[in-house]
C-alpha positions in Angstrom: -37.6 -43.7 69.4 -36.1 -40.3 69.5 -32.6 -39.5 70.3 -33.9 -37.1 73.1 -34.6 -40.2 75.2 -31.1 -41.5 74.6 -29.5 -38.0 75.2 -31.5 -37.7 78.5 -30.1 -41.1 79.7 -26.6 -40.3 78.7 -27.0 -37.0 80.8 -28.3 -38.9 83.7 -25.4 -41.4 83.4 -22.8 -38.7 83.3 -24.3 -36.9 86.3 -24.5 -40.3 88.2 -20.9 -41.0 87.3 -19.7 -37.4 88.3 -18.4 -36.9 84.8 -16.5 -40.0 84.5 -17.0 -41.2 80.9 -15.9 -44.9 81.8 -18.2 -45.0 84.7 -21.0 -43.5 82.6 -20.6 -46.1 80.0 -21.0 -48.9 82.4 -23.9 -47.4 84.0 -25.4 -46.8 80.5 -24.8 -50.4 79.4 -26.4 -51.9 82.8 -29.5 -49.6 82.3 -29.9 -50.8 78.6 -29.7 -54.4 79.9 -32.9 -53.6 81.9 -34.5 -51.0 79.5 -35.5 -52.3 76.0 -36.2 -48.8 74.9 -32.9 -47.4 75.8 -31.2 -50.7 74.3 -33.1 -50.4 71.0 -32.4 -46.6 70.8 -28.7 -47.1 71.3 -28.5 -50.0 68.9 -30.7 -48.7 66.1 -27.9 -46.7 64.2 -25.5 -49.6 64.1 -27.9 -52.6 63.4 -27.0 -53.0 59.8 -23.3 -53.2 60.6 -24.1 -55.6 63.6 -26.1 -58.0 61.4 -23.5 -57.9 58.6 -20.9 -58.7 61.1 -22.8 -61.5 62.5 -23.5 -63.2 59.2 -19.7 -62.7 58.2 -18.6 -64.4 61.4 -21.0 -67.2 60.9 -19.8 -67.9 57.3 -16.3 -67.9 58.5 -17.1 -70.6 60.9 -18.5 -72.6 58.2 -22.2 -72.3 58.8 -24.2 -73.5 55.9 -27.9 -73.3 54.8 -29.2 -76.6 53.4 -30.2 -76.0 49.8 -28.0 -73.1 49.5 -24.4 -73.4 48.4 -21.6 -71.0 49.3 -21.1 -68.3 46.7 -18.4 -69.5 44.3 -15.1 -67.5 44.7 -14.3 -65.1 41.9 -11.8 -66.7 39.5 -8.4 -65.2 39.8 -7.0 -64.2 36.5 -4.1 -66.6 35.5 -1.0 -65.9 33.4 -0.4 -68.2 30.7 3.1 -69.9 30.6 3.6 -67.9 27.2 2.9 -64.6 28.7 5.1 -65.4 31.7 7.9 -66.7 29.6 7.9 -63.5 27.5 7.8 -61.3 30.6 10.7 -63.1 32.2 12.8 -63.0 28.9 12.1 -59.3 28.7 13.2 -58.8 32.4 16.4 -60.7 31.4 17.0 -58.3 28.4 16.5 -55.3 30.5 19.1 -56.3 32.7 21.9 -55.7 30.1 22.9 -59.2 29.4 21.9 -62.7 28.7 19.8 -63.8 31.5 20.2 -67.5 30.5 24.1 -67.4 31.6 22.9 -66.4 35.1 20.5 -69.1 35.5 17.7 -66.6 35.1 16.1 -67.8 31.9 12.5 -68.2 31.5 13.0 -71.7 30.8 15.0 -72.3 34.0 12.7 -70.3 36.1 9.6 -72.2 34.9 11.4 -75.5 35.2 11.6 -76.4 31.6 15.1 -76.1 31.0 16.9 -79.4 31.4 20.3 -77.6 31.9 19.0 -75.6 34.8 20.1 -76.6 38.3 17.8 -77.3 41.0 18.0 -74.0 42.7 17.9 -70.7 40.9 20.7 -68.0 41.8 19.7 -64.4 41.9 22.4 -62.1 40.5 23.5 -59.2 42.7 20.9 -56.5 42.4 23.5 -53.8 41.5 25.2 -55.9 39.0 22.5 -55.6 36.5 20.2 -52.6 36.8 16.5 -53.3 35.8 14.2 -50.7 34.5 11.6 -51.3 37.1 9.0 -49.0 35.3 9.0 -51.0 32.1 8.9 -54.1 34.1 5.8 -53.1 35.8 4.2 -51.8 32.7 4.9 -55.2 31.0 3.5 -57.1 34.0 0.4 -54.8 34.1 -0.3 -55.4 30.4 -0.1 -59.1 30.9 -2.4 -58.9 33.9 -4.9 -56.5 32.0 -4.8 -58.9 28.9 -5.6 -62.0 31.1 -8.5 -60.1 32.9 -10.3 -59.5 29.5 -10.3 -63.3 28.6 -13.6 -65.0 29.5 
């Protein structure tokens, strides 16, 4: 099936529509509904994307195949309590003071501090400047370390 057939039909549709793209499109769709060769020629370059979309939509709706399970989701890397505690403590140290006096100790955030109140108060952002670059580097290192674990 050649593109020349499709090109000829597009020219015919544009001529019939007197140059109106919207009307030519409607005309071409009506012809394709009756002309299998035209329909196949129009759809052929997009069949892979159309079939992939159909499969994705079916799986999203919950379609299952007997005997085949759904693919297991990729496990997300988890951060250990120890690593999280270390990062939170470093963030408190970068703020220029003792984070535990502000209710921002690692223990209070993780819920393991018996003295911590039910809600954690955030200090004013301008009160303690945080070195964001070092914080991001630390978080990235923890993430990278956890991705390497089996």
